[in-house]
Structures are given as C-alpha cells and as structure tokens.
N, CA, C and O of each residue as an XYZ file, in Angstrom:
524
protein
N       0.850     -1.170      0.000
C       0.000      0.000      0.000
C       0.898      1.236      0.000
O       1.778      1.379      0.848
N       0.664      2.106     -0.947
C       1.397      3.357     -1.010
C       0.450      4.484     -0.635
O      -0.766      4.335     -0.754
N       0.991      5.612     -0.181
C       0.100      6.722      0.169
C      -0.835      7.117     -0.974
O      -1.978      7.501     -0.724
N      -0.376      7.030     -2.210
C      -1.217      7.401     -3.348
C      -2.383      6.434     -3.540
O      -3.454      6.849     -3.984
N      -2.197      5.157     -3.216
C      -3.259      4.166     -3.425
C      -4.189      4.035     -2.224
O      -5.231      3.387     -2.318
N      -3.830      4.636     -1.110
C      -4.617      4.470      0.117
C      -6.074      4.882     -0.039
O      -6.946      4.120      0.381
N      -6.401      6.054     -0.625
C      -7.825      6.405     -0.734
C      -8.613      5.410     -1.582
O      -9.763      5.106     -1.267
N      -8.013      4.904     -2.642
C      -8.710      3.934     -3.490
C      -8.968      2.644     -2.741
O     -10.048      2.063     -2.848
N      -7.982      2.191     -1.982
C      -8.152      0.965     -1.209
C      -9.186      1.153     -0.104
O      -9.959      0.238      0.180
N      -9.209      2.323      0.518
C     -10.195      2.604      1.569
C     -11.602      2.601      0.982
O     -12.520      2.024      1.565
N     -11.769      3.239     -0.160
C     -13.087      3.273     -0.805
C     -13.514      1.871     -1.237
O     -14.678      1.498     -1.088
N     -12.568      1.098     -1.773
C     -12.887     -0.263     -2.211
C     -13.301     -1.132     -1.026
O     -14.217     -1.947     -1.139
N     -12.633     -0.960      0.099
C     -13.002     -1.735      1.277
C     -14.432     -1.394      1.705
O     -15.235     -2.292      1.957
N     -14.748     -0.107      1.786
C     -16.098      0.301      2.181
C     -17.128     -0.202      1.176
O     -18.233     -0.588      1.559
N     -16.775     -0.197     -0.098
C     -17.702     -0.651     -1.138
C     -17.944     -2.158     -1.072
O     -18.936     -2.650     -1.610
N     -17.046     -2.888     -0.418
C     -17.196     -4.339     -0.337
C     -18.257     -4.772      0.675
O     -18.652     -5.937      0.700
N     -18.713     -3.846      1.501
C     -19.725     -4.160      2.512
C     -21.104     -4.119      1.862
O     -21.425     -3.172      1.145
N     -21.910     -5.135      2.106
C     -23.263     -5.195      1.555
C     -24.207     -4.443      2.495
O     -24.823     -5.044      3.375
N     -24.314     -3.144      2.306
C     -25.131     -2.314      3.185
C     -26.614     -2.653      3.080
O     -27.350     -2.518      4.058
N     -27.055     -3.090      1.912
C     -28.456     -3.435      1.721
C     -28.904     -4.606      2.575
O     -30.093     -4.742      2.863
N     -27.965     -5.457      2.986
C     -28.302     -6.622      3.802
C     -28.300     -6.311      5.301
O     -28.664     -7.163      6.110
N     -27.893     -5.101      5.671
C     -27.795     -4.750      7.086
C     -29.141     -4.291      7.633
O     -29.923     -3.652      6.930
N     -29.401     -4.624      8.888
C     -30.602     -4.130      9.565
C     -30.377     -2.662      9.937
O     -29.258     -2.158      9.852
N     -31.432     -1.995     10.341
C     -31.301     -0.611     10.794
C     -30.336     -0.519     11.972
O     -29.510      0.393     12.024
N     -30.432     -1.448     12.915
C     -29.523     -1.429     14.074
C     -28.073     -1.623     13.653
O     -27.173     -0.989     14.202
N     -27.845     -2.506     12.671
C     -26.480     -2.727     12.182
C     -25.941     -1.487     11.478
O     -24.763     -1.156     11.617
N     -26.785     -0.807     10.731
C     -26.344      0.424     10.061
C     -25.958      1.467     11.101
O     -24.920      2.118     10.982
N     -26.801      1.622     12.124
C     -26.489      2.602     13.178
C     -25.194      2.232     13.888
O     -24.341      3.094     14.102
N     -25.034      0.966     14.257
C     -23.824      0.537     14.961
C     -22.582      0.733     14.106
O     -21.556      1.206     14.596
N     -22.670      0.370     12.826
C     -21.531      0.529     11.928
C     -21.205      2.011     11.753
O     -20.037      2.396     11.778
N     -22.221      2.832     11.578
C     -22.012      4.274     11.428
C     -21.356      4.864     12.668
O     -20.369      5.593     12.568
N     -21.905      4.547     13.838
C     -21.375      5.102     15.083
C     -19.965      4.599     15.377
O     -19.115      5.360     15.839
N     -19.716      3.307     15.107
C     -18.376      2.756     15.308
C     -17.367      3.395     14.369
O     -16.250      3.714     14.777
N     -17.755      3.582     13.115
C     -16.863      4.221     12.142
C     -16.568      5.663     12.548
O     -15.446      6.139     12.374
N     -17.562      6.357     13.084
C     -17.353      7.739     13.534
C     -16.346      7.786     14.680
O     -15.467      8.647     14.703
N     -16.475      6.866     15.627
C     -15.554      6.826     16.767
C     -14.130      6.489     16.308
O     -13.172      7.153     16.703
N     -14.002      5.466     15.482
C     -12.673      5.070     14.999
C     -12.052      6.201     14.181
O     -10.849      6.446     14.273
N     -12.861      6.885     13.388
C     -12.364      8.012     12.597
C     -11.824      9.122     13.501
O     -10.772      9.698     13.223
N     -12.542      9.414     14.575
C     -12.080     10.441     15.517
C     -10.746     10.048     16.149
O      -9.845     10.877     16.274
N     -10.625      8.796     16.541
C      -9.372      8.319     17.140
C      -8.243      8.367     16.109
O      -7.135      8.803     16.423
N      -8.517      7.925     14.890
C      -7.498      7.938     13.835
C      -7.035      9.364     13.552
O      -5.846      9.605     13.347
N      -7.968     10.301     13.540
C      -7.602     11.702     13.318
C      -6.721     12.213     14.446
O      -5.742     12.917     14.202
N      -7.065     11.864     15.676
C      -6.251     12.284     16.818
C      -4.847     11.707     16.726
O      -3.870     12.405     16.995
N      -4.741     10.446     16.351
C      -3.420      9.821     16.215
C      -2.627     10.487     15.108
O      -1.429     10.725     15.266
N      -3.270     10.794     13.989
C      -2.547     11.390     12.861
C      -2.042     12.795     13.178
O      -1.142     13.291     12.500
N      -2.604     13.440     14.188
C      -2.162     14.784     14.581
C      -1.005     14.757     15.581
O      -0.410     15.798     15.863
N      -0.686     13.601     16.107
C       0.384     13.487     17.094
C       1.756     13.571     16.425
O       1.912     13.130     15.286
N       2.737     14.124     17.108
C       4.089     14.190     16.542
C       4.648     12.816     16.161
O       5.455     12.708     15.237
N       4.223     11.771     16.867
C       4.727     10.421     16.566
C       4.232      9.909     15.220
O       4.716      8.882     14.745
N       3.288     10.594     14.598
C       2.754     10.179     13.299
C       3.427     10.888     12.130
O       3.059     10.676     10.974
N       4.402     11.719     12.430
C       5.053     12.502     11.383
C       6.555     12.231     11.358
O       7.178     11.965     12.385
N       7.111     12.306     10.154
C       8.559     12.211     10.028
C       9.161     13.501     10.575
O       8.480     14.518     10.707
N      10.406     13.435     10.878
C      11.074     14.635     11.369
C      11.005     15.739     10.323
O      10.904     15.470      9.126
N      11.058     16.958     10.778
C      10.939     18.101      9.882
C      11.969     18.055      8.763
O      11.708     18.552      7.668
N      13.129     17.471      9.016
C      14.177     17.375      7.989
C      13.706     16.543      6.796
O      14.234     16.687      5.693
N      12.711     15.669      7.012
C      12.184     14.824      5.934
C      10.891     15.394      5.357
O      10.159     14.686      4.665
N      10.609     16.647      5.630
C       9.430     17.274      5.060
C       8.213     17.242      5.951
O       7.178     17.790      5.574
N       8.289     16.622      7.119
C       7.168     16.597      8.041
C       5.976     15.778      7.565
O       4.868     15.953      8.070
N       6.186     14.891      6.606
C       5.092     14.053      6.098
C       4.774     12.953      7.112
O       5.486     12.753      8.097
N       3.671     12.245      6.828
C       3.315     11.119      7.686
C       4.382     10.036      7.614
O       4.961      9.774      6.559
N       4.623      9.418      8.757
C       5.432      8.205      8.793
C       4.466      7.022      8.703
O       3.291      7.208      8.384
N       4.946      5.825      8.977
C       4.094      4.635      8.847
C       2.874      4.715      9.758
O       1.769      4.373      9.335
N       3.051      5.157     10.989
C       1.915      5.301     11.902
C       0.920      6.319     11.360
O      -0.287      6.079     11.379
N       1.415      7.441     10.882
C       0.535      8.469     10.336
C      -0.242      7.979      9.129
O      -1.430      8.269      8.987
N       0.437      7.224      8.247
C      -0.246      6.665      7.073
C      -1.309      5.657      7.490
O      -2.401      5.624      6.922
N      -0.984      4.836      8.488
C      -1.942      3.851      8.991
C      -3.175      4.549      9.568
O      -4.305      4.151      9.286
N      -2.956      5.590     10.375
C      -4.072      6.335     10.962
C      -4.883      7.022      9.870
O      -6.113      7.017      9.922
N      -4.223      7.607      8.893
C      -4.915      8.282      7.798
C      -5.758      7.289      6.995
O      -6.888      7.600      6.618
N      -5.215      6.098      6.733
C      -5.954      5.083      5.989
C      -7.208      4.662      6.761
O      -8.290      4.558      6.185
N      -7.058      4.424      8.054
C      -8.214      4.033      8.868
C      -9.257      5.138      8.887
O     -10.453      4.857      8.823
N      -8.826      6.382      8.974
C      -9.763      7.495      8.918
C     -10.499      7.544      7.586
O     -11.692      7.844      7.539
N      -9.781      7.249      6.498
C     -10.411      7.236      5.169
C     -11.441      6.123      5.054
O     -12.544      6.342      4.554
N     -11.082      4.929      5.516
C     -12.037      3.811      5.482
C     -13.298      4.185      6.254
O     -14.415      3.978      5.779
N     -13.107      4.729      7.431
C     -14.266      5.085      8.265
C     -15.099      6.181      7.614
O     -16.326      6.163      7.713
N     -14.456      7.130      6.953
C     -15.194      8.174      6.247
C     -16.065      7.593      5.139
O     -17.220      7.986      4.980
N     -15.509      6.659      4.376
C     -16.281      6.015      3.308
C     -17.427      5.194      3.888
O     -18.532      5.197      3.347
N     -17.167      4.492      4.986
C     -18.218      3.687      5.617
C     -19.344      4.584      6.125
O     -20.520      4.279      5.920
N     -18.993      5.684      6.783
C     -20.023      6.610      7.261
C     -20.847      7.148      6.095
O     -22.070      7.244      6.191
N     -20.190      7.494      5.008
C     -20.903      8.008      3.840
C     -21.871      6.969      3.272
O     -23.005      7.292      2.917
N     -21.413      5.731      3.191
C     -22.293      4.660      2.687
C     -23.464      4.408      3.639
O     -24.573      4.122      3.187
N     -23.230      4.511      4.953
C     -24.332      4.368      5.913
C     -25.365      5.462      5.713
O     -26.565      5.195      5.772
N     -24.917      6.691      5.478
C     -25.835      7.804      5.246
C     -26.636      7.551      3.977
O     -27.855      7.721      3.972
N     -25.972      7.150      2.908
C     -26.676      6.881      1.652
C     -27.707      5.766      1.827
O     -28.820      5.856      1.309
N     -27.334      4.728      2.552
C     -28.267      3.622      2.781
C     -29.467      4.092      3.608
O     -30.609      3.752      3.298
N     -29.204      4.874      4.659
C     -30.297      5.375      5.496
C     -31.228      6.284      4.697
O     -32.444      6.253      4.889
N     -30.663      7.088      3.807
C     -31.482      7.994      3.008
C     -32.306      7.245      1.962
O     -33.374      7.708      1.559
N     -31.815      6.101      1.529
C     -32.522      5.368      0.472
C     -33.645      4.478      1.011
O     -34.505      4.037      0.249
N     -33.642      4.217      2.307
C     -34.648      3.335      2.903
C     -35.824      4.120      3.465
O     -35.695      5.285      3.842
N     -36.957      3.465      3.512
C     -38.145      4.023      4.151
C     -38.331      3.267      5.462
O     -38.516      2.050      5.456
N     -38.282      3.987      6.593
C     -38.465      3.305      7.880
C     -39.878      2.767      8.017
O     -40.835      3.354      7.512
N     -39.995      1.638      8.711
C     -41.311      1.017      8.870
C     -41.948      1.321     10.228
O     -43.129      1.040     10.431
N     -41.181      1.888     11.152
C     -41.746      2.233     12.461
C     -40.953      3.386     13.062
O     -39.977      3.857     12.478
N     -41.386      3.831     14.233
C     -40.764      4.990     14.883
C     -39.301      4.737     15.245
O     -38.483      5.653     15.169
N     -38.964      3.524     15.632
C     -37.586      3.200     15.991
C     -36.658      3.339     14.780
O     -35.581      3.927     14.877
N     -37.086      2.796     13.651
C     -36.291      2.907     12.430
C     -36.214      4.360     11.966
O     -35.181      4.800     11.460
N     -37.300      5.095     12.137
C     -37.303      6.509     11.758
C     -36.313      7.299     12.608
O     -35.638      8.196     12.104
N     -36.226      6.970     13.889
C     -35.286      7.653     14.782
C     -33.848      7.346     14.395
O     -33.000      8.238     14.413
N     -33.561      6.098     14.046
C     -32.214      5.724     13.604
C     -31.869      6.488     12.329
O     -30.783      7.054     12.203
N     -32.810      6.495     11.388
C     -32.589      7.192     10.116
C     -32.297      8.670     10.365
O     -31.359      9.225      9.793
N     -33.093      9.302     11.209
C     -32.913     10.713     11.496
C     -31.572     10.975     12.167
O     -30.900     11.948     11.826
N     -31.167     10.134     13.113
C     -29.869     10.322     13.785
C     -28.708     10.282     12.794
O     -27.808     11.119     12.848
N     -28.735      9.308     11.895
C     -27.646      9.174     10.921
C     -27.637     10.369      9.971
O     -26.581     10.943      9.705
N     -28.797     10.742      9.465
C     -28.883     11.862      8.525
C     -28.541     13.176      9.229
O     -27.869     14.034      8.657
N     -29.004     13.328     10.469
C     -28.762     14.562     11.229
C     -27.272     14.840     11.364
O     -26.828     15.962     11.120
N     -26.500     13.837     11.748
C     -25.067     14.035     11.929
C     -24.404     14.446     10.615
O     -23.556     15.338     10.587
N     -24.801     13.784      9.533
C     -24.248     14.109      8.217
C     -24.588     15.558      7.845
O     -23.717     16.304      7.399
N     -25.838     15.951      8.027
C     -26.284     17.286      7.626
C     -25.614     18.382      8.454
O     -25.226     19.418      7.914
N     -25.480     18.161      9.740
C     -24.839     19.152     10.598
C     -23.365     19.279     10.222
O     -22.842     20.390     10.124
N     -22.696     18.152     10.014
C     -21.283     18.185      9.641
C     -21.022     18.842      8.303
O     -19.957     19.422      8.089
N     -21.988     18.757      7.400
C     -21.837     19.332      6.058
C     -22.652     20.608      5.871
O     -22.710     21.157      4.771
N     -23.285     21.078      6.952
C     -24.118     22.274      6.916
C     -25.151     22.204      5.790
O     -25.368     23.180      5.072
N     -25.779     21.044      5.647
C     -26.789     20.831      4.621
C     -28.126     20.601      5.315
O     -28.572     19.463      5.460
N     -28.751     21.675      5.736
C     -29.962     21.575      6.540
C     -31.205     21.320      5.694
O     -32.249     20.949      6.231
N     -31.112     21.509      4.400
C     -32.237     21.221      3.502
C     -32.573     19.726      3.548
O     -33.743     19.355      3.639
N     -31.546     18.871      3.487
C     -31.764     17.416      3.550
C     -32.345     17.038      4.911
O     -33.236     16.192      4.995
N     -31.848     17.656      5.959
C     -32.354     17.366      7.303
C     -33.827     17.759      7.416
O     -34.622     17.017      7.993
N     -34.190     18.902      6.876
C     -35.598     19.328      6.918
C     -36.479     18.341      6.159
O     -37.581     18.025      6.605
N     -36.004     17.857      5.025
C     -36.771     16.862      4.273
C     -36.947     15.587      5.084
O     -38.030     15.002      5.097
N     -35.880     15.150      5.764
C     -35.959     13.932      6.571
C     -36.954     14.089      7.707
O     -37.714     13.166      8.000
N     -36.955     15.248      8.349
C     -37.895     15.501      9.448
C     -39.320     15.528      8.907
O     -40.220     14.946      9.513
N     -39.538     16.198      7.774
C     -40.879     16.228      7.174
C     -41.349     14.824      6.830
O     -42.508     14.479      7.063
N     -40.457     14.019      6.279
C     -40.806     12.649      5.893
C     -41.213     11.836      7.125
O     -42.188     11.085      7.092
N     -40.461     11.997      8.196
C     -40.749     11.244      9.418
C     -42.071     11.717     10.018
O     -42.885     10.895     10.437
N     -42.293     13.026     10.065
C     -43.519     13.510     10.690
C     -44.752     13.068      9.892
O     -45.795     12.782     10.479
N     -44.642     13.013      8.581
C     -45.756     12.533      7.772
C     -46.013     11.065      8.051
O     -47.167     10.662      8.194
N     -44.956     10.248      8.132
C     -45.108      8.807      8.344
C     -45.636      8.495      9.732
O     -46.275      7.460      9.921
N     -45.387      9.364     10.713
C     -45.767      9.053     12.082
C     -47.082      9.690     12.511
O     -47.525      9.489     13.641
N     -47.708     10.451     11.627
C     -48.990     11.030     11.987
C     -50.032      9.919     12.135
O     -50.050      8.967     11.355
N     -50.891     10.049     13.136
C     -51.932      9.011     13.308
C     -52.937      9.066     12.170
O     -53.199     10.126     11.603
N     -53.481      7.931     11.854
C     -54.515      7.852     10.812
C     -55.814      8.435     11.363
O     -56.140      8.225     12.531
N     -56.547      9.156     10.542
C     -57.800      9.773     10.988
C     -58.950      8.804     10.884
O     -60.082      9.153     11.218
C-alpha cells in the first residue's frame, strides 16, 4: 500500500460491505463505530509520533499513514451508511429515529440543513396518526 493508493483501497473496502443486507440497528452501529474510529485515527494522525522529522518534510510516517488510511475507510463507511439510510423508508418509529440520527449528523457536519428538513418532514408525515 502506497500513500497514493490508500484512498482507493479505503473506498474499495467500504464498497465491499453489503449495506443493503444490514438491519437498521447494524447500520447505526456501523455508522457510530466508524465515527468513533475516525475520531481516534484523526487524533493519532495529529500526534508528533505520526510525522517524520521536519528534515524529511514533516510528512506522515508509517503510523501516520496507517491512521490516515483508517480514517479514510471510516469516512467512506459513514458516507455509505448515510446513503443507505437515506434510500430506505423506515417502517416504524424506531427505524425513523435511527434514520434521522444518521442523517442529522451528516447534515450538521456538512451544513446541509435542507436534507435534514426533508428527513424531518418525511418522518412527521409517516408518524402522523390515521384519521
């Protein structure tokens, strides 16, 4: 694995997961786990131990590349979880809450509140009692 091939390998790994076969709970768990691992990987990549000495250009060393790769994999996994959640129609309030949580985090992080408003409208319509 070279630094240039790392993003492609990370995306390919995330693409190898069959998201359509996952339950709502599995999607939430995978999304939340990927978010946590991504945060840890980012923290590790910011540490001095993840960089070569300044004389070598201050680039990532092996630890830094490893942390960066893990962060990339987790980013792709989170993105695929969001896409899967957006493509599904929840069948009950529990699934709707999971869907909203996943979409909410994505929208806040990307400042895309239009998608979040649509998700909330969709949920409120689905959860209204029948007359």
